[in-house]
N, C-alpha and C positions, 0 to 999 in steps of 0.2 A: 212372531212378535219380536224377533231379534233379541233373544235373551242375553246374547253376548254383550249387549249394550250396558248391562248392569253388573259386569264383572267387578269384583272388589278391587279397589285401587289402594296403594299404600297411603295411609293416613286418611283415607276416604270413609264416608259413612257406610256402615254395614247394615243399617236398619232404616226403615221409613215408616211414617205415621200416616194414617188415613183418618180424616175428621170430616163429618158432614152433619148438617142439622137433620132432625127428624123431618121427613119430607112427604107431603101428600100431593099427588098429581092427578088432575082430571077435571073435566068440565063440571062446574058447579061447586068446586071445593072451597071457594071463598066463603060460602055460607057456613063452613065449619069453624071459622075463626073463633067464635064465641065459646063453644064447648071445649075446643082445644086449649084456649088460653085459660079458661076458667078452671080446667083440670090442674093447672099449675098454681092455683091459689091466687091468681092476679085479681085485684080489685079496682085499681085506678090506672087507666091506660092512656098513654100519650100516642095519638094516632098521627103519624107523619104521612103527608101526601103533598102534591103540588097544586098550584092554583087552577091548572087545567083539569085536574081530576077531582078536585074537592067535592063537586056536586054530581059526579058521575055515578052511574048505577053500580060500578064496581066498588067504589068507596062506600056508597050507601049500603051495599050488601054486607060489607065487613062491619061497618059501624052498627048496623041494626043487629047483626048476629052477636056482637060484643055486648050491646045493651040488653038484649033479650036474655043473655046469660048472666046478667046481674052486675055488669061492670060499668063504672063511671068513665066516660070517654071524652077527652078534650082533643081537638084537632089542631095541628100545626101545619100550615100550608105555605109559609113564606120561604119557599125552597127555590133555589136557582138551578136551572138546567145546566149541568156541569158545575157542581157545587164548589164554592170557594170558602176561604176562611171566615168571611163576614157572615155568610148564610149558615155555616156550621156553628159559629158562636151565637147567632140568633137562636138556633135550635137548642143550644146548651142553656141559654137563659130561659127559654120556654120550659125545659125540663126542670130547672131549678125553681120555677114559679109555683110548683105544687109537689105533693108527695106521691109522685108516680111510682108504681112498682112493676110496670111492664111497658114495652114499646111495641107498636104494630106499625109497619111501613107498607104502604100500598102505592106502587108506582114503578117507574123505571129505575135504572141504576143510580140516577142522581138522588132519588128519594131514599133508597135503601142505604146508599153511602152516607148521605147526610145524617140519617138516623144513627148509624154506627158511630160516626165521628162526633156527633153532638153528645152522645153518652160519655165519650172519653172526657171531654172538657167539662161536662157537668159534674161528673163524679170525681175526676182527678185533675183539677185545674193546674195549668202550667203555661209557660210561654208557648205560643202556638207551634213553633217549629221544634220544640223539644222532643216530640215523639217521632219525628221524621228522621230517617237515616242520614248520616253524613253523605255529602258535604253540605246538605241543606240544613240539617238539624243536628241534635246531639245524640240521637239514637237511643233515647231513654225508653226502657220497656214500660208498657202500660201496667200500672201497679197491681191491678186486680180485676175481678169479674165486673161486667157491666150488667145492666138490667136485662131480664129475659126479653128476647126480641123475636117477634113473629114477622117474617118477611113475605110479602105477597107481590111478586113481580108482575108488571103489566106490559112488558115488551119481551120479545124473544131474542135476546142477545147478551145482556150483561152477565147473567149468572151470579150476580152479587148475593143472591139469597143463599148461595152455597159456599161463600168464600169468607176468609178471615182478613180481608183488606178493604180499605176505603180510599178512593181516589179523590183528592181535593186540590183545587187550584189555590196556590198561595199568591195573593194579589200583589205583594211587594215584588215578587219575581215573575208574575204573570205566567206561571207555568204550573201544570199539574204534577203532583207527587203522591206517593203511596204511603198510607198508614197501614201497618201490618201488625197483627197480634192474634194469637189463638182466641183471645177474649172477644174479638170482633165477630166471631162466627155466630150467626143467629141460632137460637135453640130449635127453631122450627120454621118451616117454609110451606106455604100453600101456593102451588103453581097451577093456575086455572087457564088452560089455553083459550077459552072463549074470549078472553080479553083481547086477543089478537084479531078477532073478526072485523073490527072497525079500524084497524091500523091502516094508514095510507101506505101505498106501495113503497114510497121512498123510505119510510121508516122501517118497513120490513127488510128492505135492501140493506140499510145501514146496520141494523141490529143483527141481521143474518151474517153480514161480513164480520161483525165482532165475534159471533159464535164460531165462525169458520176459522178466524185467526187464533182465537183461544185454543181451538182443538189442534191446529197445526203446530202452534208454538209449544203446546204441552207435549205433543208426540215427538217433536224434534229437539226438545230442550236438553241441556246437559244432564247426563244421568245423575241420579242422587248419589251414586257411589263415587262420583268425581268431585263432590262437595266435601269440604273439610269436616271430619268427624266432630260432632258436638259432644263434649264430655258430660254436660248436664242435659239429660233428655227432656226435662221440662222447659228448657230454653230453645228447643228445636222449633224452627219456623216451619209452617206447613208449605212454604214456598221453597221446596227442598229438591227440585229438579225432577226430571222424568222418572217414573217408577212403574212397576207392573200394574198398580191400580189405576194411575192416571192414563196409562195406555188403553185400558179397557174402555173407559168413558170417552176419551178423545177419539179413538178409532171409530166408535159408533157415531159420535157427533159429526165426524167428517163424512161418513156415509150419508147421514141425514142431510147435511148441507149440500153435498153433491147431487142428491136426488131431488130435493124439495125446494131449494132456495129460489130457483127461477120460477117454479110454479107458484110459490107463496107470494112472490112479488107481482106476478102477472095477474092474479085473480084472487080478490079478497073473499070470494065465495068458495074457494078451494079449502074447506076446513081440514081436510086430511093433511094437506101440505102445511098449513099454519099450525095445526096441532103438533105435527112432527117437528117443525122448527122450534116450537116452545120446548118440547122434550129435548131436542138437540142442544138448545141453549142451557138447559138445566144440566145435562151431561157435561157440556163443556165447562160450566161453572164448577161442577164436582172435580173435573180434571185439573183446571188451573188453580183451583183452591187448594189442591194438594201437590202441585208441582211448580207453579209460577209460569208466567209468560216470558218472552224474551225480546228480541230486537224489533219486530214490528210494533209492539206496544211502546217500547222505549222511543222509537223514532216518531211515533204518532204525537208525542208530547211536544216535539219541536214544531210540528204543524200547528197545533192548537195554541202554542205560545206566540207564533209569529203571523198567524192568519190576520188578514186585513181586508176590510170592506167586502165581506162575502156573507151571503145568507144561503140557506138551503131549503128547497121546496118542501112543503108539508111540515116544517118546523116553525112554530110561532115564537122564534127567538130573534132578537135584534142582532144586526151585524156588529162585530164579526162572529160568525158561528159556522163551524164544520162539525157535524155529528161525529161522535167518537168512532163508530165503526168505519166511516169513510176516511177519517184521519189515519186509521190503522191500515186499511186495505190499499191506499194509494201507493205506498212504498213496498208492499209485501212481495210482489213478483220480483222486483230487483233484489230484495233482501234474500229470498230463497235461492235465486241464481248465485248469489255470492257465498252463502254459508253452507250450501248443501254438501260441499266437499268435506266439511267437518263431520258429517254423519250421512253419507250418501245412501246407505241402505234404508235408514229411517225415513229419509225424504222420498225415496221410491215407494216405500210402503204407504206413507201418507198420501202421495199422489194417487196411488191405486184406490185407497179408501175413498178419496174425493171423486173418483170416477174418471181419472185422467186416462187418455189413450197412450199407454206405455208400450204398446206392441212394437217389438223391434228395437226399443230403446235399451240402453245399458244403464247400470247403476251409476256410472259416472255422468250420465246425462240427467240424473234425477232432478237437479235444480231447474233445468230448462223445462222438464216435463211438468213439474208442479207449477212453475211460473205460467206456462202456457194455459194450464187448466184454470188457474185463478183469473187470468186475463179473459178467457172465454166467459166465465161467470160474470165478470165486471161488465163486459160488453152486453151480455144478455139481460142484465138488470139495470142498465142505464147508469152505472157508476161513473165517477169522474175518471178521465183519462190521465191517471197518474197525478203527480204534483201540479202539473199545468192546469188540471181540471179544478183545482181549489186555489188557484191564484199565485202559484209560485213558478219561478224560472231559475235558470242556472245562477243568476246573480244572488240568489238567496241561499245557495248551498252551504256556504261557510257558517252563516248565522244559524241555520237549521241544525247543522252538525254540532256546533258549540252548545246549543241548547240541549240537544238529546244526549250528549256525552255525560250529562249529570245524572242520568238514570243508571247508576252503576250496578245495582242489584240485577235488574233485568238484562243489561248487557252481559253481565257475568254468567247468566243462565243460557247464553247462546252456545250452540255446540261447536262453533269455530271461534277462536279468539279474534276479537274485533276491536280495532283501535280507531282513533279519530279520522285517520286517512281513509280507512275502509268505509266509515260512515259517510264521509264526503263523497266517495266514489259511488256508493249505493244511492244516495240522494240524487246524484247527477244522472245515474241510469234510470231513475224513477220519474224523470220529468214528464215523459209520455211513453206509451206503449204501442199505440196504433195511429 
């Protein structure tokens, strides 16, 4: 596992923290929502979902279970795929419309993230940007605990049920940024892989690449010992860099992605593959919830900022729209080719977990080995051919780079120091791969 990666550095952190919700995994576990939340003394529930899922069997299962356990349930479904400040504030007003004492979210990452963020502004009103890190916001800490939150994911990628972050688009900047606080971590999660049985192949591909990138980024992130030591342990963020715990979850998630992603995309009747991908997404969420992601996610925000006149098959979202997992993966091969020299052994280990053919390769070739494996998976699942596959060419490189350079925390978590020129070169190399 490369323990030397965690050698203590001068002024660096000497400890790391692990935090997760109480988690239940398995087919049928959505029916446990009522008894589990009732055991916490919850009486009045705000149920967050989206308009596509509102009348689905999954939401009905959760709603019925809550009601049968004696809870009063009111549903909020005015949720934007890829949430923005407007939809978050609509959610906050909904929460303030009644005396809710618990929140349940049923949906993909957009639903779970909306529920998290809406609680912040309902309970602790502020100018919207105040809780975001500089240079976008003031970096104010969220003042205190939120409502108990039971998260029920319906896609196999986001891992948001296991994290203390919420990703929100700020409309005035037309770009996504991250809200982060230990208070955002759900108290409990129900992960029912049967929700993946009906997902279209392209959705499984996108969410699967999100879990894959979560896992690689966690495993190759800057070690927690290389982050500045925090004097107040209660102020320590869970986005603390790679650590022995995140390694455990990320390495297993990589194995799952390498073995089951192509199968899960190819056949929606392959329940073994789709169940495994759901478990992999949960593991990857546990990993990045305790380490943080880095450059592929930072550079994905440039893509979703500047995308234009594009839609994606199997997503009922108007143009422009590129699913999060695809926005992350299109630059990933070029990124790992560039940064692997900052932690070559870690990249070789990650490549091997992902099932790469590294026979005869040296550790100095780890970036190329892992890039080749990712490209194989992209080709086998019909992913876009780099940035060109989502509408970009070399004329967009500088604008993409300027946008992504604002994601300072994620960039700082990269194992190799990366500046604006590096990002420009990576975007240029990511235009197409085959």
